[in-house]
N, C-alpha and C positions, 0 to 999 in steps of 0.2 A: 559449432552448434551453439545455440543460445542456452546459457545456463539457467537464466530466469526469464520467464515470458509472462507479461501482464496481459490481461484482457478484461472486458466488461465495461469499458468507458462508453460514453455517449452523451446525448443531449437530453436534459430533463428539466422540467419546470421547478421553480423554487418550491420547497416543501416536499418534493419527491424523493425517491430512493434509487440507489444503484448498488450493485455488489461487484467489486473488483476481485479478480483472481490472479495469483502469482504462482505459476507452475514451475517447479524446479526439476531439472533433469538429473539431480543427485539427491541423496537423502538429505532432508532439510536439517538433520542433526549434524551435518557437516559445518553448519554455521553456528557460532556462539550467539549471534544476534541477527534477527531479520527485522526489517522495517519498511514502512511505507513513507515516501517523501512526495512532495509536490512542488511544482514550480510554475508560477503565473508569469505572464509577460512582464518584463522589466523588473522582476523581483528575484531574490536569491532563492535557491532551493531550500525548503524547510522540512523538518521532520514532522510527520503526522502522528505516527504511532510506531512502537517497537515491541518485539517479543523476544525473550531469551529462550534458551534451550528447554528449560523446565516449565515454560509457559507463562511466566509473569509478564504483564503488559503495561506499558506506559503510553499515555495519550497526551498530545498537545492540548493546552487549555482551550484553544479555539474549536476543537472537535469533541472534547470529552462530553459524554452524554448523548452524542449524536452518532458517532462512528464506533464500530466494534470489530476487533480483530479476532479471527479464529483460525484453527489449523486442522487439516486432515492429514495425519501422518502417513496413512496408507496410500494417499495420492501424492504425497510430497507437495502439497499445495497450501498456501496461505491466502486468506480472504480478508477483504476490507468491506464490511457492510456499512454503507453511508445512508443515513436517514435524515429527514428534515433538512435537505440540502439548501444552501444559500448561494446567491450569486458570487459571493466572495470565495466560495469553494472551487470556482472555476480554475483549472490548472491542468497541466500534464502530471499524472501520478506515476511514480516510479517505485518498483520493488528493489530492495537492497538486501544483500546478505554479506555479513562480516564473518569470514572463515576463521577456523581455529588457528590458522597460521597468520592471521592479522591482515588478510587481503579483502578488499571490498569488491563485490560483484553487483552489477546493475542490469536491470531489465531495460527494454527499449522505450518504455513509457506508454501510457494510454490516456487519451484526452477525455476530460470530464468538463462539460459545459452546462452551467445552470442558468437558465433564463428567468427573467422577471415576469 
């Protein structure tokens, strides 16, 4: 079974918004850190935002002020609200969980495409 499953990607015009979801099949407190990454064609996978168990959040400079991470602990789900999207935000977005044992788990990815 998939431990982490992303959803919510799609095609949106520049300036629009999308909300991505990462649903975990385990308690999200099984992870010391969870994060959102993205990978555009021909580029390395990069960290977008991360959240630790107590809820402190860090954002990449490229998305700070536009993207917001939130958690619903009753649903074991982490969200990425993306506002004022730009064409350069186009990428496959991945959810990551870093377990207390030091192991990384990845979702399958969801495509976000921002048109001009």
